PyMOL commands that place a pseudoatom at each C-alpha (Angstrom):
pseudoatom trace, name=CA, resn=MET, resi=1, chain=A, elem=C, hetatm=0, pos=[19.208, -14.218, 5.050]
pseudoatom trace, name=CA, resn=PRO, resi=2, chain=A, elem=C, hetatm=0, pos=[17.767, -15.587, 8.100]
pseudoatom trace, name=CA, resn=ASP, resi=3, chain=A, elem=C, hetatm=0, pos=[15.583, -18.902, 7.387]
pseudoatom trace, name=CA, resn=SER, resi=4, chain=A, elem=C, hetatm=0, pos=[12.425, -17.279, 8.880]
pseudoatom trace, name=CA, resn=ALA, resi=5, chain=A, elem=C, hetatm=0, pos=[12.523, -14.351, 6.234]
pseudoatom trace, name=CA, resn=TYR, resi=6, chain=A, elem=C, hetatm=0, pos=[13.318, -16.851, 3.599]
pseudoatom trace, name=CA, resn=GLY, resi=7, chain=A, elem=C, hetatm=0, pos=[10.201, -19.068, 4.404]
pseudoatom trace, name=CA, resn=ASP, resi=8, chain=A, elem=C, hetatm=0, pos=[7.909, -16.025, 4.509]
pseudoatom trace, name=CA, resn=ILE, resi=9, chain=A, elem=C, hetatm=0, pos=[9.241, -14.747, 1.024]
pseudoatom trace, name=CA, resn=ARG, resi=10, chain=A, elem=C, hetatm=0, pos=[8.925, -18.121, -0.391]
pseudoatom trace, name=CA, resn=LYS, resi=11, chain=A, elem=C, hetatm=0, pos=[5.028, -18.073, 0.602]
pseudoatom trace, name=CA, resn=LEU, resi=12, chain=A, elem=C, hetatm=0, pos=[4.379, -14.791, -1.513]
pseudoatom trace, name=CA, resn=ASP, resi=13, chain=A, elem=C, hetatm=0, pos=[2.103, -15.428, -4.284]
pseudoatom trace, name=CA, resn=LEU, resi=14, chain=A, elem=C, hetatm=0, pos=[4.976, -13.791, -6.413]
pseudoatom trace, name=CA, resn=PHE, resi=15, chain=A, elem=C, hetatm=0, pos=[7.465, -16.689, -5.693]
pseudoatom trace, name=CA, resn=ALA, resi=16, chain=A, elem=C, hetatm=0, pos=[5.454, -19.605, -4.634]
pseudoatom trace, name=CA, resn=GLN, resi=17, chain=A, elem=C, hetatm=0, pos=[5.355, -21.374, -7.921]
pseudoatom trace, name=CA, resn=MET, resi=18, chain=A, elem=C, hetatm=0, pos=[9.100, -20.844, -8.827]
pseudoatom trace, name=CA, resn=ALA, resi=19, chain=A, elem=C, hetatm=0, pos=[11.599, -23.855, -9.176]
pseudoatom trace, name=CA, resn=ASP, resi=20, chain=A, elem=C, hetatm=0, pos=[13.314, -24.504, -6.268]
pseudoatom trace, name=CA, resn=GLU, resi=21, chain=A, elem=C, hetatm=0, pos=[16.677, -23.867, -7.775]
pseudoatom trace, name=CA, resn=ASN, resi=22, chain=A, elem=C, hetatm=0, pos=[15.624, -20.750, -9.433]
pseudoatom trace, name=CA, resn=PHE, resi=23, chain=A, elem=C, hetatm=0, pos=[14.115, -19.188, -6.212]
pseudoatom trace, name=CA, resn=THR, resi=24, chain=A, elem=C, hetatm=0, pos=[17.583, -20.394, -4.346]
pseudoatom trace, name=CA, resn=GLY, resi=25, chain=A, elem=C, hetatm=0, pos=[19.641, -18.522, -7.362]
pseudoatom trace, name=CA, resn=LEU, resi=26, chain=A, elem=C, hetatm=0, pos=[17.195, -15.281, -6.687]
pseudoatom trace, name=CA, resn=MET, resi=27, chain=A, elem=C, hetatm=0, pos=[17.801, -15.131, -3.002]
pseudoatom trace, name=CA, resn=ARG, resi=28, chain=A, elem=C, hetatm=0, pos=[21.671, -15.812, -3.320]
pseudoatom trace, name=CA, resn=GLY, resi=29, chain=A, elem=C, hetatm=0, pos=[22.325, -12.183, -3.514]
pseudoatom trace, name=CA, resn=ALA, resi=30, chain=A, elem=C, hetatm=0, pos=[19.428, -11.068, -1.295]
pseudoatom trace, name=CA, resn=TYR, resi=31, chain=A, elem=C, hetatm=0, pos=[19.645, -9.918, 2.749]
pseudoatom trace, name=CA, resn=VAL, resi=32, chain=A, elem=C, hetatm=0, pos=[17.568, -8.768, 5.359]
pseudoatom trace, name=CA, resn=GLN, resi=33, chain=A, elem=C, hetatm=0, pos=[18.261, -5.277, 7.008]
pseudoatom trace, name=CA, resn=ASN, resi=34, chain=A, elem=C, hetatm=0, pos=[16.434, -3.617, 10.049]
pseudoatom trace, name=CA, resn=PHE, resi=35, chain=A, elem=C, hetatm=0, pos=[15.272, -0.057, 9.689]
pseudoatom trace, name=CA, resn=PRO, resi=36, chain=A, elem=C, hetatm=0, pos=[14.089, 2.192, 12.707]
pseudoatom trace, name=CA, resn=SER, resi=37, chain=A, elem=C, hetatm=0, pos=[10.972, 4.602, 12.076]
pseudoatom trace, name=CA, resn=GLN, resi=38, chain=A, elem=C, hetatm=0, pos=[10.928, 7.417, 9.665]
pseudoatom trace, name=CA, resn=ILE, resi=39, chain=A, elem=C, hetatm=0, pos=[13.841, 6.169, 7.407]
pseudoatom trace, name=CA, resn=GLU, resi=40, chain=A, elem=C, hetatm=0, pos=[13.827, 6.713, 3.757]
pseudoatom trace, name=CA, resn=LEU, resi=41, chain=A, elem=C, hetatm=0, pos=[14.522, 3.745, 2.228]
pseudoatom trace, name=CA, resn=ILE, resi=42, chain=A, elem=C, hetatm=0, pos=[14.235, 4.884, -1.617]
pseudoatom trace, name=CA, resn=THR, resi=43, chain=A, elem=C, hetatm=0, pos=[13.903, 8.232, -3.202]
pseudoatom trace, name=CA, resn=GLU, resi=44, chain=A, elem=C, hetatm=0, pos=[11.937, 8.827, -6.441]
pseudoatom trace, name=CA, resn=GLY, resi=45, chain=A, elem=C, hetatm=0, pos=[14.142, 9.243, -9.452]
pseudoatom trace, name=CA, resn=ASP, resi=46, chain=A, elem=C, hetatm=0, pos=[16.876, 6.896, -8.139]
pseudoatom trace, name=CA, resn=PRO, resi=47, chain=A, elem=C, hetatm=0, pos=[17.641, 3.733, -9.976]
pseudoatom trace, name=CA, resn=SER, resi=48, chain=A, elem=C, hetatm=0, pos=[15.749, 0.805, -8.974]
pseudoatom trace, name=CA, resn=ASP, resi=49, chain=A, elem=C, hetatm=0, pos=[18.914, -1.665, -7.797]
pseudoatom trace, name=CA, resn=PHE, resi=50, chain=A, elem=C, hetatm=0, pos=[16.692, -3.625, -5.670]
pseudoatom trace, name=CA, resn=LEU, resi=51, chain=A, elem=C, hetatm=0, pos=[13.231, -5.282, -5.298]
pseudoatom trace, name=CA, resn=HIS, resi=52, chain=A, elem=C, hetatm=0, pos=[11.986, -4.745, -1.767]
pseudoatom trace, name=CA, resn=VAL, resi=53, chain=A, elem=C, hetatm=0, pos=[10.047, -6.967, 0.343]
pseudoatom trace, name=CA, resn=LEU, resi=54, chain=A, elem=C, hetatm=0, pos=[8.731, -5.926, 3.337]
pseudoatom trace, name=CA, resn=VAL, resi=55, chain=A, elem=C, hetatm=0, pos=[8.859, -8.803, 6.610]
pseudoatom trace, name=CA, resn=SER, resi=56, chain=A, elem=C, hetatm=0, pos=[7.441, -6.851, 9.156]
pseudoatom trace, name=CA, resn=GLY, resi=57, chain=A, elem=C, hetatm=0, pos=[6.718, -2.901, 9.988]
pseudoatom trace, name=CA, resn=ALA, resi=58, chain=A, elem=C, hetatm=0, pos=[4.812, -0.721, 7.827]
pseudoatom trace, name=CA, resn=VAL, resi=59, chain=A, elem=C, hetatm=0, pos=[6.422, 1.564, 4.760]
pseudoatom trace, name=CA, resn=ASP, resi=60, chain=A, elem=C, hetatm=0, pos=[4.644, 4.714, 3.341]
pseudoatom trace, name=CA, resn=LEU, resi=61, chain=A, elem=C, hetatm=0, pos=[4.839, 5.200, -0.601]
pseudoatom trace, name=CA, resn=PHE, resi=62, chain=A, elem=C, hetatm=0, pos=[4.945, 8.922, -1.298]
pseudoatom trace, name=CA, resn=SER, resi=63, chain=A, elem=C, hetatm=0, pos=[5.952, 11.657, -3.729]
pseudoatom trace, name=CA, resn=THR, resi=64, chain=A, elem=C, hetatm=0, pos=[6.910, 15.425, -3.782]
pseudoatom trace, name=CA, resn=TRP, resi=65, chain=A, elem=C, hetatm=0, pos=[6.669, 18.159, -6.114]
pseudoatom trace, name=CA, resn=ASN, resi=66, chain=A, elem=C, hetatm=0, pos=[7.370, 21.915, -6.168]
pseudoatom trace, name=CA, resn=GLY, resi=67, chain=A, elem=C, hetatm=0, pos=[7.499, 21.867, -2.159]
pseudoatom trace, name=CA, resn=ARG, resi=68, chain=A, elem=C, hetatm=0, pos=[4.289, 19.733, -1.838]
pseudoatom trace, name=CA, resn=GLU, resi=69, chain=A, elem=C, hetatm=0, pos=[4.125, 16.227, -0.605]
pseudoatom trace, name=CA, resn=THR, resi=70, chain=A, elem=C, hetatm=0, pos=[1.348, 13.314, -1.040]
pseudoatom trace, name=CA, resn=SER, resi=71, chain=A, elem=C, hetatm=0, pos=[1.381, 9.702, 0.516]
pseudoatom trace, name=CA, resn=MET, resi=72, chain=A, elem=C, hetatm=0, pos=[0.473, 7.172, -2.399]
pseudoatom trace, name=CA, resn=ALA, resi=73, chain=A, elem=C, hetatm=0, pos=[0.053, 4.091, -0.347]
pseudoatom trace, name=CA, resn=THR, resi=74, chain=A, elem=C, hetatm=0, pos=[0.783, 2.104, 2.797]
pseudoatom trace, name=CA, resn=ILE, resi=75, chain=A, elem=C, hetatm=0, pos=[2.572, -0.968, 2.463]
pseudoatom trace, name=CA, resn=ARG, resi=76, chain=A, elem=C, hetatm=0, pos=[1.993, -3.871, 5.331]
pseudoatom trace, name=CA, resn=PRO, resi=77, chain=A, elem=C, hetatm=0, pos=[3.869, -7.330, 5.589]
pseudoatom trace, name=CA, resn=ILE, resi=78, chain=A, elem=C, hetatm=0, pos=[4.547, -9.420, 3.870]
pseudoatom trace, name=CA, resn=SER, resi=79, chain=A, elem=C, hetatm=0, pos=[4.634, -7.667, 0.383]
pseudoatom trace, name=CA, resn=THR, resi=80, chain=A, elem=C, hetatm=0, pos=[6.589, -6.223, -2.078]
pseudoatom trace, name=CA, resn=PHE, resi=81, chain=A, elem=C, hetatm=0, pos=[7.406, -2.479, -3.391]
pseudoatom trace, name=CA, resn=ILE, resi=82, chain=A, elem=C, hetatm=0, pos=[8.331, -1.164, -6.169]
pseudoatom trace, name=CA, resn=LEU, resi=83, chain=A, elem=C, hetatm=0, pos=[7.857, -4.059, -8.575]
pseudoatom trace, name=CA, resn=ALA, resi=84, chain=A, elem=C, hetatm=0, pos=[7.484, -2.082, -11.943]
pseudoatom trace, name=CA, resn=ALA, resi=85, chain=A, elem=C, hetatm=0, pos=[10.486, -0.078, -11.368]
pseudoatom trace, name=CA, resn=THR, resi=86, chain=A, elem=C, hetatm=0, pos=[12.668, -3.493, -11.020]
pseudoatom trace, name=CA, resn=VAL, resi=87, chain=A, elem=C, hetatm=0, pos=[11.155, -5.274, -13.783]
pseudoatom trace, name=CA, resn=LYS, resi=88, chain=A, elem=C, hetatm=0, pos=[11.495, -2.024, -16.435]
pseudoatom trace, name=CA, resn=ASP, resi=89, chain=A, elem=C, hetatm=0, pos=[14.763, -1.139, -14.817]
pseudoatom trace, name=CA, resn=ALA, resi=90, chain=A, elem=C, hetatm=0, pos=[13.680, 2.279, -14.657]
pseudoatom trace, name=CA, resn=PRO, resi=91, chain=A, elem=C, hetatm=0, pos=[13.556, 5.138, -12.031]
pseudoatom trace, name=CA, resn=TYR, resi=92, chain=A, elem=C, hetatm=0, pos=[11.404, 4.891, -8.834]
pseudoatom trace, name=CA, resn=LEU, resi=93, chain=A, elem=C, hetatm=0, pos=[8.544, 7.019, -9.503]
pseudoatom trace, name=CA, resn=MET, resi=94, chain=A, elem=C, hetatm=0, pos=[7.766, 7.088, -5.682]
pseudoatom trace, name=CA, resn=SER, resi=95, chain=A, elem=C, hetatm=0, pos=[9.812, 7.401, -2.370]
pseudoatom trace, name=CA, resn=ALA, resi=96, chain=A, elem=C, hetatm=0, pos=[9.721, 5.062, 0.521]
pseudoatom trace, name=CA, resn=ARG, resi=97, chain=A, elem=C, hetatm=0, pos=[10.091, 5.455, 4.330]
pseudoatom trace, name=CA, resn=THR, resi=98, chain=A, elem=C, hetatm=0, pos=[9.293, 3.445, 7.178]
pseudoatom trace, name=CA, resn=LEU, resi=99, chain=A, elem=C, hetatm=0, pos=[6.100, 4.236, 9.331]
pseudoatom trace, name=CA, resn=GLU, resi=100, chain=A, elem=C, hetatm=0, pos=[7.496, 2.413, 12.302]
pseudoatom trace, name=CA, resn=LYS, resi=101, chain=A, elem=C, hetatm=0, pos=[10.586, -0.022, 12.958]
pseudoatom trace, name=CA, resn=SER, resi=102, chain=A, elem=C, hetatm=0, pos=[10.554, -2.366, 9.803]
pseudoatom trace, name=CA, resn=ARG, resi=103, chain=A, elem=C, hetatm=0, pos=[12.344, -5.449, 8.612]
pseudoatom trace, name=CA, resn=VAL, resi=104, chain=A, elem=C, hetatm=0, pos=[12.821, -5.416, 5.000]
pseudoatom trace, name=CA, resn=ALA, resi=105, chain=A, elem=C, hetatm=0, pos=[14.539, -7.635, 2.328]
pseudoatom trace, name=CA, resn=LEU, resi=106, chain=A, elem=C, hetatm=0, pos=[16.273, -6.509, -0.625]
pseudoatom trace, name=CA, resn=ILE, resi=107, chain=A, elem=C, hetatm=0, pos=[16.725, -8.460, -3.862]
pseudoatom trace, name=CA, resn=PRO, resi=108, chain=A, elem=C, hetatm=0, pos=[19.041, -7.192, -6.432]
pseudoatom trace, name=CA, resn=SER, resi=109, chain=A, elem=C, hetatm=0, pos=[16.936, -5.945, -9.558]
pseudoatom trace, name=CA, resn=GLN, resi=110, chain=A, elem=C, hetatm=0, pos=[19.271, -7.312, -11.948]
pseudoatom trace, name=CA, resn=ASP, resi=111, chain=A, elem=C, hetatm=0, pos=[18.554, -10.753, -10.336]
pseudoatom trace, name=CA, resn=VAL, resi=112, chain=A, elem=C, hetatm=0, pos=[14.747, -10.450, -10.542]
pseudoatom trace, name=CA, resn=ARG, resi=113, chain=A, elem=C, hetatm=0, pos=[14.973, -9.454, -14.381]
pseudoatom trace, name=CA, resn=ALA, resi=114, chain=A, elem=C, hetatm=0, pos=[17.189, -12.839, -14.824]
pseudoatom trace, name=CA, resn=ALA, resi=115, chain=A, elem=C, hetatm=0, pos=[14.556, -15.151, -12.997]
pseudoatom trace, name=CA, resn=PHE, resi=116, chain=A, elem=C, hetatm=0, pos=[11.832, -13.463, -15.022]
pseudoatom trace, name=CA, resn=ASP, resi=117, chain=A, elem=C, hetatm=0, pos=[13.449, -14.768, -18.151]
pseudoatom trace, name=CA, resn=LEU, resi=118, chain=A, elem=C, hetatm=0, pos=[14.627, -18.001, -16.751]
pseudoatom trace, name=CA, resn=ASP, resi=119, chain=A, elem=C, hetatm=0, pos=[11.245, -19.220, -14.659]
pseudoatom trace, name=CA, resn=GLY, resi=120, chain=A, elem=C, hetatm=0, pos=[8.015, -19.018, -16.531]
pseudoatom trace, name=CA, resn=ASN, resi=121, chain=A, elem=C, hetatm=0, pos=[5.758, -19.065, -13.474]
pseudoatom trace, name=CA, resn=PHE, resi=122, chain=A, elem=C, hetatm=0, pos=[7.924, -16.336, -11.875]
pseudoatom trace, name=CA, resn=ALA, resi=123, chain=A, elem=C, hetatm=0, pos=[7.291, -14.465, -15.124]
pseudoatom trace, name=CA, resn=ARG, resi=124, chain=A, elem=C, hetatm=0, pos=[3.602, -15.132, -14.902]
pseudoatom trace, name=CA, resn=ALA, resi=125, chain=A, elem=C, hetatm=0, pos=[3.312, -14.167, -11.177]
pseudoatom trace, name=CA, resn=ILE, resi=126, chain=A, elem=C, hetatm=0, pos=[4.838, -10.816, -11.630]
pseudoatom trace, name=CA, resn=VAL, resi=127, chain=A, elem=C, hetatm=0, pos=[2.758, -10.183, -14.442]
pseudoatom trace, name=CA, resn=THR, resi=128, chain=A, elem=C, hetatm=0, pos=[-0.519, -10.949, -12.360]
pseudoatom trace, name=CA, resn=GLU, resi=129, chain=A, elem=C, hetatm=0, pos=[0.908, -8.999, -9.454]
pseudoatom trace, name=CA, resn=LEU, resi=130, chain=A, elem=C, hetatm=0, pos=[1.623, -6.079, -11.710]
pseudoatom trace, name=CA, resn=ALA, resi=131, chain=A, elem=C, hetatm=0, pos=[-1.918, -6.425, -13.420]
pseudoatom trace, name=CA, resn=GLN, resi=132, chain=A, elem=C, hetatm=0, pos=[-3.337, -6.000, -9.853]
pseudoatom trace, name=CA, resn=CYS, resi=133, chain=A, elem=C, hetatm=0, pos=[-1.638, -3.027, -8.980]
pseudoatom trace, name=CA, resn=TYR, resi=134, chain=A, elem=C, hetatm=0, pos=[-2.629, -1.510, -12.175]
pseudoatom trace, name=CA, resn=ARG, resi=135, chain=A, elem=C, hetatm=0, pos=[-6.349, -2.052, -11.401]
pseudoatom trace, name=CA, resn=SER, resi=136, chain=A, elem=C, hetatm=0, pos=[-5.883, -0.858, -7.970]
pseudoatom trace, name=CA, resn=VAL, resi=137, chain=A, elem=C, hetatm=0, pos=[-4.476, 2.560, -9.512]
pseudoatom trace, name=CA, resn=ILE, resi=138, chain=A, elem=C, hetatm=0, pos=[-7.454, 2.837, -11.583]
pseudoatom trace, name=CA, resn=LYS, resi=139, chain=A, elem=C, hetatm=0, pos=[-9.906, 2.347, -8.683]
pseudoatom trace, name=CA, resn=SER, resi=140, chain=A, elem=C, hetatm=0, pos=[-7.926, 5.071, -6.622]
pseudoatom trace, name=CA, resn=GLN, resi=141, chain=A, elem=C, hetatm=0, pos=[-8.131, 7.457, -9.604]
pseudoatom trace, name=CA, resn=LYS, resi=142, chain=A, elem=C, hetatm=0, pos=[-11.813, 6.607, -9.952]
pseudoatom trace, name=CA, resn=ASP, resi=143, chain=A, elem=C, hetatm=0, pos=[-12.429, 7.485, -6.294]
pseudoatom trace, name=CA, resn=LEU, resi=144, chain=A, elem=C, hetatm=0, pos=[-10.107, 10.665, -6.442]
pseudoatom trace, name=CA, resn=LYS, resi=145, chain=A, elem=C, hetatm=0, pos=[-11.946, 11.905, -9.838]
pseudoatom trace, name=CA, resn=LEU, resi=146, chain=A, elem=C, hetatm=0, pos=[-15.578, 10.599, -9.409]
pseudoatom trace, name=CA, resn=ARG, resi=147, chain=A, elem=C, hetatm=0, pos=[-16.144, 11.525, -5.952]
pseudoatom trace, name=CA, resn=THR, resi=148, chain=A, elem=C, hetatm=0, pos=[-16.522, 14.637, -3.553]
pseudoatom trace, name=CA, resn=SER, resi=149, chain=A, elem=C, hetatm=0, pos=[-14.200, 14.907, -0.554]
pseudoatom trace, name=CA, resn=LEU, resi=150, chain=A, elem=C, hetatm=0, pos=[-17.017, 13.985, 1.739]
pseudoatom trace, name=CA, resn=GLU, resi=151, chain=A, elem=C, hetatm=0, pos=[-17.805, 10.723, -0.296]
pseudoatom trace, name=CA, resn=ARG, resi=152, chain=A, elem=C, hetatm=0, pos=[-14.368, 9.908, -0.339]
pseudoatom trace, name=CA, resn=LEU, resi=153, chain=A, elem=C, hetatm=0, pos=[-13.954, 10.013, 3.399]
pseudoatom trace, name=CA, resn=ALA, resi=154, chain=A, elem=C, hetatm=0, pos=[-17.245, 7.911, 3.617]
pseudoatom trace, name=CA, resn=ASN, resi=155, chain=A, elem=C, hetatm=0, pos=[-16.268, 5.190, 1.618]
pseudoatom trace, name=CA, resn=TYR, resi=156, chain=A, elem=C, hetatm=0, pos=[-12.881, 5.086, 3.137]
pseudoatom trace, name=CA, resn=LEU, resi=157, chain=A, elem=C, hetatm=0, pos=[-14.595, 5.009, 6.553]
pseudoatom trace, name=CA, resn=LEU, resi=158, chain=A, elem=C, hetatm=0, pos=[-16.696, 1.851, 5.577]
pseudoatom trace, name=CA, resn=ARG, resi=159, chain=A, elem=C, hetatm=0, pos=[-13.771, 0.215, 4.168]
pseudoatom trace, name=CA, resn=GLN, resi=160, chain=A, elem=C, hetatm=0, pos=[-11.902, 0.600, 7.435]
pseudoatom trace, name=CA, resn=GLN, resi=161, chain=A, elem=C, hetatm=0, pos=[-14.763, -0.313, 9.581]
pseudoatom trace, name=CA, resn=ARG, resi=162, chain=A, elem=C, hetatm=0, pos=[-14.933, -3.694, 7.692]
pseudoatom trace, name=CA, resn=HIS, resi=163, chain=A, elem=C, hetatm=0, pos=[-11.102, -4.169, 7.830]
pseudoatom trace, name=CA, resn=ALA, resi=164, chain=A, elem=C, hetatm=0, pos=[-11.544, -3.321, 11.438]
pseudoatom trace, name=CA, resn=GLY, resi=165, chain=A, elem=C, hetatm=0, pos=[-13.870, -6.313, 11.781]
pseudoatom trace, name=CA, resn=GLY, resi=166, chain=A, elem=C, hetatm=0, pos=[-17.217, -4.275, 11.296]
pseudoatom trace, name=CA, resn=GLY, resi=167, chain=A, elem=C, hetatm=0, pos=[-17.674, -2.877, 14.606]
pseudoatom trace, name=CA, resn=SER, resi=168, chain=A, elem=C, hetatm=0, pos=[-19.405, 0.521, 15.474]
pseudoatom trace, name=CA, resn=VAL, resi=169, chain=A, elem=C, hetatm=0, pos=[-16.271, 1.734, 16.924]
pseudoatom trace, name=CA, resn=PHE, resi=170, chain=A, elem=C, hetatm=0, pos=[-12.636, 1.661, 15.561]
pseudoatom trace, name=CA, resn=GLU, resi=171, chain=A, elem=C, hetatm=0, pos=[-9.338, 3.248, 15.403]
pseudoatom trace, name=CA, resn=LEU, resi=172, chain=A, elem=C, hetatm=0, pos=[-8.220, 5.119, 12.018]
pseudoatom trace, name=CA, resn=GLU, resi=173, chain=A, elem=C, hetatm=0, pos=[-5.119, 3.493, 10.396]
pseudoatom trace, name=CA, resn=PHE, resi=174, chain=A, elem=C, hetatm=0, pos=[-3.025, 6.219, 10.898]
pseudoatom trace, name=CA, resn=GLU, resi=175, chain=A, elem=C, hetatm=0, pos=[-3.130, 9.942, 11.796]
pseudoatom trace, name=CA, resn=LYS, resi=176, chain=A, elem=C, hetatm=0, pos=[-5.353, 12.618, 10.233]
pseudoatom trace, name=CA, resn=ARG, resi=177, chain=A, elem=C, hetatm=0, pos=[-2.616, 14.485, 8.701]
pseudoatom trace, name=CA, resn=ARG, resi=178, chain=A, elem=C, hetatm=0, pos=[-1.438, 11.567, 6.598]
pseudoatom trace, name=CA, resn=LEU, resi=179, chain=A, elem=C, hetatm=0, pos=[-5.191, 10.255, 5.902]
pseudoatom trace, name=CA, resn=ALA, resi=180, chain=A, elem=C, hetatm=0, pos=[-5.851, 13.713, 4.397]
pseudoatom trace, name=CA, resn=SER, resi=181, chain=A, elem=C, hetatm=0, pos=[-2.681, 13.143, 2.193]
pseudoatom trace, name=CA, resn=VAL, resi=182, chain=A, elem=C, hetatm=0, pos=[-3.888, 9.732, 1.205]
pseudoatom trace, name=CA, resn=LEU, resi=183, chain=A, elem=C, hetatm=0, pos=[-7.576, 11.199, 0.569]
pseudoatom trace, name=CA, resn=GLY, resi=184, chain=A, elem=C, hetatm=0, pos=[-6.305, 14.131, -1.280]
pseudoatom trace, name=CA, resn=MET, resi=185, chain=A, elem=C, hetatm=0, pos=[-7.120, 16.680, 0.900]
pseudoatom trace, name=CA, resn=THR, resi=186, chain=A, elem=C, hetatm=0, pos=[-5.612, 19.630, 3.198]
pseudoatom trace, name=CA, resn=PRO, resi=187, chain=A, elem=C, hetatm=0, pos=[-6.068, 18.636, 7.023]
pseudoatom trace, name=CA, resn=GLU, resi=188, chain=A, elem=C, hetatm=0, pos=[-8.481, 21.673, 7.152]
pseudoatom trace, name=CA, resn=ASN, resi=189, chain=A, elem=C, hetatm=0, pos=[-10.763, 20.156, 4.265]
pseudoatom trace, name=CA, resn=LEU, resi=190, chain=A, elem=C, hetatm=0, pos=[-10.351, 16.498, 6.182]
pseudoatom trace, name=CA, resn=SER, resi=191, chain=A, elem=C, hetatm=0, pos=[-11.499, 18.477, 9.331]
pseudoatom trace, name=CA, resn=ARG, resi=192, chain=A, elem=C, hetatm=0, pos=[-14.756, 19.859, 7.564]
pseudoatom trace, name=CA, resn=ALA, resi=193, chain=A, elem=C, hetatm=0, pos=[-15.424, 16.495, 5.914]
pseudoatom trace, name=CA, resn=PHE, resi=194, chain=A, elem=C, hetatm=0, pos=[-15.664, 14.576, 9.238]
pseudoatom trace, name=CA, resn=LYS, resi=195, chain=A, elem=C, hetatm=0, pos=[-18.015, 17.415, 10.304]
pseudoatom trace, name=CA, resn=GLY, resi=196, chain=A, elem=C, hetatm=0, pos=[-20.025, 17.081, 7.306]
pseudoatom trace, name=CA, resn=LEU, resi=197, chain=A, elem=C, hetatm=0, pos=[-20.634, 13.185, 7.898]
pseudoatom trace, name=CA, resn=GLN, resi=198, chain=A, elem=C, hetatm=0, pos=[-21.968, 13.914, 11.605]
pseudoatom trace, name=CA, resn=PRO, resi=199, chain=A, elem=C, hetatm=0, pos=[-25.595, 13.777, 10.009]
pseudoatom trace, name=CA, resn=TYR, resi=200, chain=A, elem=C, hetatm=0, pos=[-24.731, 10.543, 8.760]
pseudoatom trace, name=CA, resn=GLY, resi=201, chain=A, elem=C, hetatm=0, pos=[-24.102, 9.083, 12.451]
pseudoatom trace, name=CA, resn=VAL, resi=202, chain=A, elem=C, hetatm=0, pos=[-20.141, 9.547, 12.324]
pseudoatom trace, name=CA, resn=THR, resi=203, chain=A, elem=C, hetatm=0, pos=[-18.414, 10.911, 15.480]
pseudoatom trace, name=CA, resn=VAL, resi=204, chain=A, elem=C, hetatm=0, pos=[-14.678, 11.323, 15.749]
pseudoatom trace, name=CA, resn=ALA, resi=205, chain=A, elem=C, hetatm=0, pos=[-12.551, 11.580, 18.757]
pseudoatom trace, name=CA, resn=GLY, resi=206, chain=A, elem=C, hetatm=0, pos=[-8.793, 11.793, 17.970]
pseudoatom trace, name=CA, resn=THR, resi=207, chain=A, elem=C, hetatm=0, pos=[-8.356, 8.929, 15.818]
pseudoatom trace, name=CA, resn=ARG, resi=208, chain=A, elem=C, hetatm=0, pos=[-11.456, 6.967, 17.229]
pseudoatom trace, name=CA, resn=ILE, resi=209, chain=A, elem=C, hetatm=0, pos=[-14.275, 6.785, 14.861]
pseudoatom trace, name=CA, resn=THR, resi=210, chain=A, elem=C, hetatm=0, pos=[-17.943, 5.710, 15.870]
pseudoatom trace, name=CA, resn=ILE, resi=211, chain=A, elem=C, hetatm=0, pos=[-20.445, 5.130, 12.857]
pseudoatom trace, name=CA, resn=GLU, resi=212, chain=A, elem=C, hetatm=0, pos=[-23.651, 5.148, 14.801]
pseudoatom trace, name=CA, resn=ASP, resi=213, chain=A, elem=C, hetatm=0, pos=[-25.813, 4.337, 11.634]
pseudoatom trace, name=CA, resn=HIS, resi=214, chain=A, elem=C, hetatm=0, pos=[-23.877, 2.055, 9.253]
pseudoatom trace, name=CA, resn=ASN, resi=215, chain=A, elem=C, hetatm=0, pos=[-26.959, 1.864, 6.894]
pseudoatom trace, name=CA, resn=GLU, resi=216, chain=A, elem=C, hetatm=0, pos=[-27.044, 5.708, 6.618]
pseudoatom trace, name=CA, resn=LEU, resi=217, chain=A, elem=C, hetatm=0, pos=[-23.604, 6.146, 6.152]
pseudoatom trace, name=CA, resn=LYS, resi=218, chain=A, elem=C, hetatm=0, pos=[-23.641, 3.295, 3.465]
pseudoatom trace, name=CA, resn=ARG, resi=219, chain=A, elem=C, hetatm=0, pos=[-26.799, 5.172, 1.496]
pseudoatom trace, name=CA, resn=PHE, resi=220, chain=A, elem=C, hetatm=0, pos=[-24.794, 8.383, 1.261]
pseudoatom trace, name=CA, resn=ALA, resi=221, chain=A, elem=C, hetatm=0, pos=[-21.336, 6.993, 0.491]
pseudoatom trace, name=CA, resn=LYS, resi=222, chain=A, elem=C, hetatm=0, pos=[-22.833, 4.338, -2.348]
pseudoatom trace, name=CA, resn=PRO, resi=223, chain=A, elem=C, hetatm=0, pos=[-20.044, 1.955, -2.157]
pseudoatom trace, name=CA, resn=ASN, resi=224, chain=A, elem=C, hetatm=0, pos=[-19.092, 0.366, -5.279]
pseudoatom trace, name=CA, resn=ARG, resi=225, chain=A, elem=C, hetatm=0, pos=[-17.004, -2.897, -5.713]
pseudoatom trace, name=CA, resn=LEU, resi=226, chain=A, elem=C, hetatm=0, pos=[-15.396, -1.316, -8.878]
pseudoatom trace, name=CA, resn=ILE, resi=227, chain=A, elem=C, hetatm=0, pos=[-14.130, 1.309, -6.881]
pseudoatom trace, name=CA, resn=ASP, resi=228, chain=A, elem=C, hetatm=0, pos=[-13.787, 0.209, -3.257]
pseudoatom trace, name=CA, resn=ASP, resi=229, chain=A, elem=C, hetatm=0, pos=[-12.743, -3.503, -3.585]
pseudoatom trace, name=CA, resn=HIS, resi=230, chain=A, elem=C, hetatm=0, pos=[-8.961, -3.227, -4.174]
pseudoatom trace, name=CA, resn=GLN, resi=231, chain=A, elem=C, hetatm=0, pos=[-8.413, -7.083, -3.920]
pseudoatom trace, name=CA, resn=SER, resi=232, chain=A, elem=C, hetatm=0, pos=[-10.179, -7.986, -7.168]
for i in range(1, 232): cmd.bond("trace and resi %d" % i, "trace and resi %d" % (i + 1))
show_as sticks, trace
zoom trace
């Protein structure tokens, strides 16, 4: 593994408190691979042979059933996926594909489980990360089950505006078809939802969003930290 990737992975909360010898042992069987865009990295249902660490690029976690497909999450560097399957030695519940050229470190799952038993700090870090993932899933479920499609889109736009620096004009994170999937809508419903937000000062041109009246949109969306704050 290149020294640059080794150092970046070491800084992750998941690995930062490991004893040096345990981290070195964990990385001994790891390697880094470059992937072009739109390459499927893992397939749901397959054995979880590796813990993946996204070093650069972007990855889409998605699932399919009965001819339908939905995006579950977008992974940005530097972060791991899918940790729970690795810890449980269970099949992947989601597939993953690159959204752009990406660099991924692969750590053998059996080595991760061995390090879990050996290093208490690593075990606590895994529990903390899994707890955070669980809380994010609950918040996503609340967003999906308690809000209308219009409310989901409004709150998504407010989150994106904040992540983009708070300006009134910003770009969507990805193209609209995928955004519809992330928000649990069809592309047609997403188009109608954008039109439905026009009275609240939202205009859209391609992937460019303009929020002319932030406070008016916020009054409609009613953001809630117990749903919209995925960092806590």
